C-alpha positions in Angstrom: 6.5 -16.8 6.0 6.8 -15.1 2.9 3.4 -13.4 3.2 4.2 -12.0 6.5 7.3 -10.4 5.0 5.2 -8.6 2.7 2.2 -7.8 4.9 -0.3 -10.0 3.2 0.4 -7.7 0.4 1.1 -8.0 -3.2 5.0 -6.9 -3.6 3.8 -5.6 -6.8 0.5 -3.8 -6.8 0.1 -3.6 -3.1 -3.6 -5.3 -2.7 -4.0 -7.1 0.6 -5.1 -10.7 1.0 -8.7 -9.2 2.2 -8.9 -7.0 -0.9 -9.2 -10.4 -2.8 -10.6 -12.6 -0.6 -8.1 -14.9 -1.0 -4.1 -16.2 -0.3 -2.1 -14.4 -2.8 0.6 -16.3 -4.9 4.2 -16.7 -4.9 6.5 -15.3 -7.6 10.0 -16.4 -8.2 11.6 -12.9 -8.9 14.2 -14.4 -10.9 12.1 -17.0 -12.9 12.7 -20.9 -12.2 12.9 -21.0 -15.9 16.0 -18.6 -15.8 17.9 -20.5 -13.4 16.1 -18.4 -10.6 16.9 -20.4 -6.9 13.7 -21.6 -4.9 14.8 -19.5 -1.9 12.5 -16.9 0.1 14.9 -14.1 -1.0 14.0 -14.8 -4.5 9.9 -15.1 -3.7 7.6 -12.1 -3.9 4.3 -12.6 -2.5 1.9 -11.1 -5.0 -1.5 -11.5 -6.5 -2.4 -13.8 -9.5 -3.1 -10.5 -11.7 0.8 -9.2 -11.1 2.2 -12.8 -11.3 0.5 -13.5 -14.3 1.4 -10.0 -15.9 5.5 -10.7 -14.9 5.1 -14.0 -16.3 9.1 -15.3 -16.6 10.4 -11.9 -17.5 14.1 -11.5 -16.6 16.6 -8.8 -17.5 17.9 -7.9 -14.6 20.7 -5.4 -16.0 18.7 -3.5 -18.2 16.7 -0.3 -17.4 13.7 -2.1 -18.8 13.7 -4.4 -16.0 10.9 -5.1 -13.1 11.5 -3.7 -9.8 12.0 -6.0 -6.8 9.6 -4.6 -3.9 12.0 -5.2 -1.0 15.1 -4.5 -2.8 14.4 -1.5 -4.8 13.7 2.1 -3.9 10.3 2.0 -5.7 9.9 5.9 -4.7 12.8 6.8 -7.1 11.0 5.0 -10.1 7.2 5.5 -9.2 4.9 8.2 -7.9 1.2 8.2 -7.3 -0.7 11.0 -8.9 -3.8 12.5 -7.5 -6.3 10.6 -10.0 -4.8 7.2 -8.6 -2.6 6.3 -11.4 0.9 5.4 -10.9 3.5 7.5 -13.3 6.8 6.3 -13.9 9.7 8.8 -13.1 12.2 6.6 -15.0 12.6 4.4 -17.8 12.6 1.4 -15.3 9.4 2.8 -13.5 7.7 3.4 -16.8 8.5 -0.3 -18.0 7.7 -1.7 -14.5 4.1 -0.1 -14.8 3.7 -1.0 -18.2 4.6 -4.7 -18.0 2.7 -5.2 -14.7 -0.2 -3.1 -16.3 -0.5 -1.7 -12.6 -2.8 1.3 -13.7 -5.3 -1.2 -14.7 -8.8 0.2 -13.7 -9.5 -1.9 -11.0 -6.3 -0.9 -9.3 -6.8 2.6 -9.8 -10.1 2.5 -8.1 -8.7 0.7 -5.3 -6.0 3.4 -4.7 -8.9 6.1 -4.5 -10.9 3.9 -2.2 -7.9 3.2 0.0 -7.2 7.0 0.2 -10.7 7.8 0.8 -10.9 5.4 3.9 -7.9 6.8 4.9 -9.3 10.3 5.0 -12.4 9.3 6.8 -10.3 7.6 9.1 -8.2 10.5 9.9 -11.5 12.7 10.0 -12.9 10.1 12.6 -9.7 10.4 15.0 -9.9 14.3 14.6 -13.8 14.0 15.4 -13.1 11.5 18.7 -10.2 14.2 19.6 -12.9 17.1 19.3 -15.5 15.4 21.4 -12.8 14.6 24.1 -11.6 18.2 24.0 -15.3 19.1 24.4 -16.1 17.0 27.4 -13.4 18.2 29.1 -14.2 21.6 28.9 -17.6 20.9 29.7 -16.1 18.9 32.9 -14.2 22.1 33.8 -17.0 24.4 33.5 -19.3 22.2 35.4 -16.3 22.6 38.3 -15.9 26.1 38.1 -19.9 26.4 38.2 -20.1 24.3 41.3 -17.3 26.4 42.9 -19.1 29.5 42.2 -22.4 28.2 43.6 -20.5 27.3 46.7 -19.1 30.5 47.2 -15.2 29.7 46.6 
């Protein structure tokens, strides 16, 4: 159930189960060792690397805290740069990136590859539309030619 809530993606870094060829893990956002409840609202579906990096860290009222993927406005704290690296926009964002190691080389490569695939898919869609338009134009030309040959 928690996996579906997160779209089968790590709540922290965004990798999909298919990217790692395995089911991900469940992190207790407020760690059990710090009186965190064992409830769905306290679970974050995440990859092993992010779960391991986060550990039992818990300082919810500090600017040096981990962002909750479903409760915090991540875009107010983080931005993805052209080189695939994330940059913190706030002290909390910088800390979040550092503790979860969200600019580890494999993740940066993953982001760049994902962007490349998205551009490729967009170009594919554009080409399909161009072909459909060309076929329609060819069809219209054939109809006009047939009309001219019939003398209409």
